N, C-alpha and C positions, 0 to 999 in steps of 0.2 A: 252548765257553766256557772261559776260563782266568783265572788270577789272576797278578798280578805285585806285587812288593813293592819299594818303594824307600824308603831311609831318609829322603830329603828330601821325596819327593812323597807318601808314604803308601802306601795299598793301592789298586791299580787292578784292576778286574774287567772283562774284555772277552769278547766272544763273536761268533760268526758265525751269521747266520740267513738264508742265501741272499745277503743283502747284509750288509756289515760294519756291526755296531752295537757301540759301546763304551760301557759303563756304568762310571763311575769313582767311587770314594769316596776322599777324601783324609783322612788323619788327621795333623793337624799335630803337629809335634814337641812343641809346647807342650801338646798334649793327652795326651801320654804320661806315664805315671807310672813313674818308676824305669827309663825306657828301654823298657818293654814295655806294650802295651795289654792290657787284660784279655781273655783268650781268649773269654770268654762273649759279650762285646759284639761282637767281630769275627765270631764264628760267626753271630749273629743277622743282622748286616748282609749277610753272604754269602748266607744263605738268602733274604732278601727280594729281593736283586738277582737271584738266579738264578730266582726265581718270575716276576718281571716279564719277564725275558729270554725264558723259555720261552713265556709267554703271547703275547709279540710274535711269536715264531717260528710258533706255531700259527695266528695270524690271517693271517700272510703266506702260509702254505701252502694256505689255503682258495681253491679255484678259483671264479670268478664264473660262476654258472649262467645259460645263455641264457634270455630271457623266453619264456613259452609262446605259441603261436600265438593271435592275437586272436580273440575270439568274435564271430560275426556270425549274424544270423538270415537264413535262406534260404527261398525259396518255389519250389515246383516249377512249371514252365511247364505250363499246361493248354491243351487244345484242345477246343473245343465250339462249338455253335451258340448265338449270342447275339443278342437283339434290339437294334437300334441306334435310339436315340431322339434327338430333337433338341428343344431348348428355346428359347423366345423370351420376352422380357419383354413383357407385354401390359398395356394399359390398358382399363378397362371404360367402356362408354358405353351409354346407353339405346337400345333398338330405335327408339323415336320420342321425341324431346325437343321438347315443345310449349312455346314461350315464350308466356306469358299476358300480353297487352298490354291497356292501357286504351284503348279505341277512341274514347271521348268524354272531354271534360274536365269534371271535377266533383270534388266532395268525397266522400271515401270514408266511408261510414257503417256498413259491416258487413263482417266476415270470417266466412265460413260453413264453414271447414274447419280441421282441426288440422294444423299443419305436420308433414310427414313421414308423414302417413297415406295410405293407398290411397284414391283417389277414383274414382268411376265416370264414364263419359262422360255429359255433360249436368248433372253436379252443379254447384250454384252455389258459387262460390269467394268472390266479393266482390260488394258492392252499392254503387253510387254513388248519391248523393242524386238521386232521379228527378223531383223537383218541377219544376225548370226545364224539363226535357224533356217532362214531361206538359203544361206550359203551351204549349210549342211545338206539340205535337200538337193541342191544342184550337184553337189559332190556325189551324193549317193546315186543320183540318176545317171551321172557319168560313169560310175563304177558298174552300174547295171548294164549300160550300153556296151561297155568293154566286155563284160562276161557274155553278153548275148552274141557278140562278134566271135568270141572264142568258141562258143557253142556251134555257131554256124560253120566255122572252119573245121571243127572236129567232126561234125555230121557229114560234111562234104568229103573229108578224108576217108571216113568209114564207107561211104558209098563207093569209092574207088577200090577199096580193099576187098570188099565182099565178093565181087565177081572174080578177082584174081585168086582169092582164097578158094573159091569153088573149083577153079581150074588148077589148083595146087601150084600157082605161080608165086605165092608168098607163103611164108611160114604161118603156122597157127599162132605163133607168138605175136607176129605183126597184126594179125586179125584181133587178138585179144587186147593188145595195146590200143588199137583204134577204138574198140568198143569202150574200153575204160576211159579214154579221153573224152568221149561224148558224154558218158555218165557223170564224169567229174565236172565237165562244163555245165551240164544241166543243174547240178547241185550248186555250183557257184552262181548261176543265174537266180536260183531260188533264194540264196543268201542275200544277193544284191537287192532283190525285190523286197525282202524283209527290211533291209537297211533303209530303203526308200520309204516304206510305210512308216517306219519308226521316225524318220526325219520329218515326214509330213505330219505325223501326230504331234511331235514336239512343236512344229510350226503352228499347228492349230491350237496348242495349249497357250500360245502367247495371247490368244483372245479368250479371256476368262468370262464365261457365261453363267447365267443363273440356271440351275437344274430344276427349279420349281417356281410356281407362282407364289409370291409372298412379299413381305416387307423386308427391304434391305437395310441392314444396320450400318453403323458408322464404319468408315474405312480405317483399317489398322496400318495402312501403308500410304505414303505420300509420293507424289510424282518425283521421279528420279531415284527412288529407293531401289536398292538391290533386293529383289524378292526371290523366294524359292529356296533360300538358305534354311538350315535347321532353326535358326532364330527368327525367321520371317516367313513362315509357311502360311499362316492364316491371314487372309486378306479382309474378310468380313463374314457376316452370317445373314442368311435369308431365312425367314420364318413364315410358314403358312399359319395364319391366325384366324381363318374362317373355315371351319369352326376352331375355337380355341379350347385347350384343355385346362381344366382346373383340378389340380392334384389335392386330394383331401386325405389326411392321415386319420385312420380310424383305429380304435383300440382292438385288441384281440377279442375282447368280449363282444363288441359290436360285430366284428367279422364272423364270429361263431354263431351269433344270433341270425345273421343274414344267411349263413350256410344252412342253418336249421330251417328257416323259412323256405329256402329253395328246395330242400328235400321234402317239404310238406306240400309241394305243388304250387308254391307262391312265387316261383322264379320269374315267370312272365310278368307278374304284377310288379315285382321288385325292379325289373329292368325297365318297366314303363313308368316308374316313379318320376314325377316332375320335380326338378330341383330349381330353387331360386338362388340367384346370385346377388348378394348385398355388397355394394361397393364401399370404398373407403369413406365417401362423403355421406353414407347412410342411404343412398338411393338404391332402388331395386332394379336390376337389369331387366329390360322388357322381355327378353327371350328366355324361355325355359330350357333347362339343361337336361341331358339324358345320360344314363350310366354308360360308360365305355368299357372299362376293364379294371381288374384288380391286379396289383403287382405280384410278382412271383414269390416274394419273400417278405418276412416280417423284419423290420429294422431292430437289430439286437439292442441298440442304445436306447431306443424310445419305446419299444414294444408295440409299435404301430405298423400298419400295412397301408401302402398308398393305393387310393382308388381314384381313377380318372373319370371326370364328368365333362362332357362336351357341351359347349354353349355356342349357338350361332352368333357370329360376329360380322354381320354384313358390311358395316361401315369401318371395319378394322380399328375400332376405338379401343378395344381391350388389347393389351400388349403383354408379352411374356415378362415375368418378373413382378407383375402386380399382385398385391395381396387383397383378398376379399373374404367374405363369409358365404358358405354354401348352406342353405337351409332346405330341409326336406320334411314333408308331412309323413310322420311315422305311423300314426294311428289316430283314431277318434275315441276319446275317453267318454264313455257313456255315463250320464248321471253323476258327473264329477262334483264333489263338494269343494267350493272355492272360497278362499279368503284373501284379503290383500297380503302381500308378502311382508309388509311392515308390521302386520299384526302378529307375526310368528317370531318368537324369541328362541334362541338356542342357548342351552346351558349344559356344558360338558357332554356334547354329542346328542343330547335329547332336546326335543322341541316342545314348546308350550305356548298357550294362548291365554289371555285374560278374558273370560266369558262374563258378560254382564247379565245377571239373572233378573227375574221379573221385579224384584224389590230394589233393583239398581245396586245390589252388592256384587262384588267381584269374586269370581272363583277362578283360581289358576288351575288350568287343566292341561295335562300332557296329551300330545297328539302325535300321530304318525303321518309324515309328509310324503308327497309324491313329486310329480314333475312341476316345474315352474313354467307358467304360461303367461308371457307378458309381465304385468305387475301383480299377477295372482299366483297363488300356490294351491295345488291340489292337496286336500287332506284325506288320507286313507282311513284313519280311525280317530275318534275323539270328538267329532262335531257332527251336527245334523243340520239340515236346512232350516232356516229360521232363527238359529242361535245368533246372539249378538256378541261380537268380539271387539275389544279395544284396539283401534288402529292407530290412534294418535294420543299420546299421553300415557303410554304403558308404564312409565316410571312412577306415575302417581297411583297406579291401580294395583295395590297389594291385595293379598288374599283376604277376603272378608271386609274390605274397605267399601264404604258406600260412596257412590260417585254420581255426578250429574251428567248423563249422557247427552251428546249432541251428534247429529248426523255427520259421518265422515265424508269429506270432500277430497277425492284424490288430486294430488298435485300434478299438473301437466308437465 
């Protein structure tokens, strides 16, 4: 730093701080008094300028410190035996769903059950006005009595003719007519008996009963409705729900794998596989399910085949129409290499992980993945037990980047 004085320009103060910086103060001649500036004022100005200049030099001399390595959370690759489960979305259905129909046409006069309640086999559900059907029964019985009387008359007439015909007292024609009248009367009696049975059946159909034990659904008819017409045949539905069926759609690939296992002598084991039922609220049904049957065909629209799993339902809590998940233990993966799922990245169909090496530098490595188990992922190739992978902060972990690793804490 230096000073220069010029009579015309005033006082100039300059300095060098790595690069040249000039600070100047001019004191015009008009500001001088008697040709001299007061020494005190000049001294103050010099001190201020020198202070600013030194501060600037100190700031320029500070070196820019490199940023610290980014912090990432790493998880150690583990190797252990793990169970491999598979899940499917399932829909519930009754073991038996009995559609209750009105078999005769008439006016509904009574409903004898509470909708949604459990009903026993043979319990009366509805009653149709029986009076018209009772009248038909009485009429049919009267017609039967009439035909029975005609039959008795014909039989008596035949008894009289047969001795006379044997003595040639009547013609053969009279004998044949008498025999024919008896046979005709017998046929009429049989027809009348059938009419009575039909009328009695129709009368019985006015009392609509449950054919099974189960849960009775909502009534589709009200008291006073005309039921039994083509538009009002269905009255309600009763479903047996203990056990209850869970229908699971499986792919053709899964179906063929199951067939292959069965041909290898594992059919008994497959049929004994225990199934878990996971309900909509996330809870697991306490009763285990068992395989029931596979449907006869593959759905052309979805390429799946329905498989029925039976679950005990002693409290009748599960109902037809519910959705749930069915989970089954498919196998146990021996010595599986496991990493957190969030440590695996996907790029154009290939999978990769960020491996933290011994010197805390990152190596991006391609891997081959297997099944997902909870929040972990099975790695088939590319990693070994003891490797460290970045589980949190992967966006900071480029290939060759040095990082500051911290233990990974899975989020609950």
